[in-house]
C-alpha atoms as one frame of an Amber mdcrd trajectory, in Angstrom:
protein
  33.067 -61.864  10.855  34.822 -59.031  12.574  33.140 -55.621  12.745  35.116
 -52.545  12.072  33.972 -49.144  13.373  35.597 -46.045  12.049  34.739 -42.551
  13.140  36.048 -39.156  12.295  36.363 -36.345  14.740  37.793 -32.899  14.892
  38.707 -30.651  17.729  35.755 -28.560  18.823  36.273 -24.993  19.933  33.543
 -24.332  22.474  34.874 -20.796  23.003  33.349 -19.848  19.633  30.018 -19.410
  21.386  31.542 -16.376  23.145  31.873 -14.683  19.735  28.201 -15.147  18.919
  26.347 -11.915  18.061  22.637 -11.847  17.330  21.263  -8.886  15.412  17.464
  -9.104  15.597  15.195  -6.488  14.050  11.877  -5.863  15.790   8.955  -4.043
  14.139   5.984  -2.889  16.226   3.131  -0.398  16.238   4.185   2.849  17.870
   1.015   4.906  18.187  -2.244   5.524  16.379  -5.332   7.658  16.710  -8.459
   8.559  14.785  -9.999  11.889  15.824 -13.325  12.902  14.260 -13.762  16.554
  13.311 -16.818  16.698  15.596 -14.467  16.329  18.608 -12.399  19.342  17.531
 -15.045  21.979  18.224 -13.833  25.525  17.900 -14.843  28.949  16.593 -12.572
  28.940  13.551  -9.472  30.145  15.356  -6.373  28.172  16.292  -7.189  25.253
  18.577  -4.775  22.979  20.449  -5.492  19.438  21.658  -3.008  17.480  23.808
  -2.714  13.840  24.805   0.153  11.843  26.358   0.651   8.101  26.477   3.017
   5.891  28.444   6.023   4.645  26.498   7.624   2.061  28.749   9.784   0.235
  26.204  12.982   1.351  27.910  12.013   0.072  31.358  13.361  -3.239  30.070
  17.154  -3.240  30.468  17.398  -5.548  27.439  16.223  -2.781  25.106  18.263
  -0.071  26.783  21.546  -1.955  26.549  21.173  -3.751  23.227  19.446  -1.132
  21.044  21.728   0.147  18.264  19.252   2.139  16.222  15.541   2.881  16.022
  13.415   4.128  13.139   9.934   5.621  13.427   7.586   5.813  10.435   4.491
   8.031  10.391   1.457   8.239   8.118  -1.301  10.807   8.564  -4.622  10.935
   6.735  -6.715  14.105   6.946 -10.299  14.304   5.637 -11.154  17.535   7.520
 -11.254  20.841   5.638  -8.710  22.364   8.048  -4.913  22.223   8.119  -3.093
  20.907  11.179   0.335  20.769  12.705   0.878  17.556  14.640   3.737  17.611
  17.124   5.080  14.441  18.680   6.813  15.100  22.006   9.287  12.686  23.551
   8.964  13.221  27.316  11.216  12.077  30.162  10.203  11.008  33.688   9.927
  14.686  34.760   7.562  15.478  31.841  10.344  17.503  30.212  10.392  17.537
  26.414  13.481  15.773  25.083  12.599  16.274  21.429   9.718  17.571  19.317
   8.968  16.164  15.878   6.539  18.236  13.786   4.305  17.061  10.960   2.518
  19.699   8.850  -0.820  18.358   7.594  -2.592  20.182   4.741  -6.359  20.705
   4.740  -8.571  18.189   2.943  -9.661  19.438  -0.479 -11.651  16.449  -1.751
  -8.780  14.323  -3.038  -6.912  11.659  -1.070  -4.839  13.287   1.653  -2.575
  10.536   3.021   0.944  11.677   3.817   3.860   9.353   4.540   6.567  11.343
   6.282  10.317  10.658   6.052  11.565   8.046   8.503  12.826   9.458  11.792
  16.148   7.733  12.552  17.482   7.556  16.102  21.207   6.843  16.379  24.066
   8.049  18.596  23.079  11.081  20.740  19.524  11.113  19.417  19.185   7.445
  20.403  20.381   8.263  23.932  17.599  10.868  24.207  15.070   8.326  22.962
  16.177   5.873  25.666  15.184   8.471  28.295  11.641   8.681  26.900   8.860
   7.422  29.207   5.884   9.163  27.531   4.941  10.274  24.061   2.870  13.421
  23.870   0.721  14.493  20.939  -0.084  18.141  20.299  -2.603  18.737  17.522
  -2.686  22.374  16.471  -5.733  23.146  14.348  -5.099  26.023  11.941  -7.616
  28.815  11.491 -10.440  28.090   9.096 -14.129  27.219   8.960 -15.534  26.614
  12.467 -15.714  22.993  13.628 -18.695  21.723  15.611 -20.593  18.508  16.374
 -21.827  18.402  12.749 -18.345  18.714  11.178 -17.280  15.788   9.032 -13.987
  14.072   8.430 -11.222  12.639  10.571  -7.536  13.010  11.189  -5.808   9.645
  11.541  -2.276   8.774  12.597  -0.577   5.422  12.061   3.001   4.871  13.110
   5.465   2.060  13.557   8.849   1.568  15.146  11.699  -0.598  13.910  14.330
  -1.485  16.506  17.768  -2.758  15.528  19.412  -4.734  18.319  22.775  -6.398
  18.852  22.930  -9.094  21.480  26.281 -10.570  22.485
């Protein structure tokens, strides 16, 4: 009995792989802190606290070249009976401020005080500034009010995340 093999084939275009574009979306924690009121000792006047943290995301050429857009989301909870202004500073390698983003935080009055701020979108020129960022600075300006000391209660908490939109060819 004879065997008959039949196969079908089509021309393959291996150059199609050159047209491949991947568009991954990466979500990660950006920064967070939890500062107790007892660490913000003052006499009732305006008080400023500063901290800076390394932000080395853009040391990787992959992110620098393939990033199309970034979005930062911020949530602040305040259970201290003082108002604050939180400033986020994007700093370059020379510690120069590229951009300042301010978040007004009302004083705690006994009811939940969690604020979700509008998303900060980085595209075009603003994205180019972000790519120069090597540190993120935090300036916490405590408004005038009742003095804070080691017995003061409450906390100010920051949670933030970053969403990166990439295009890889």
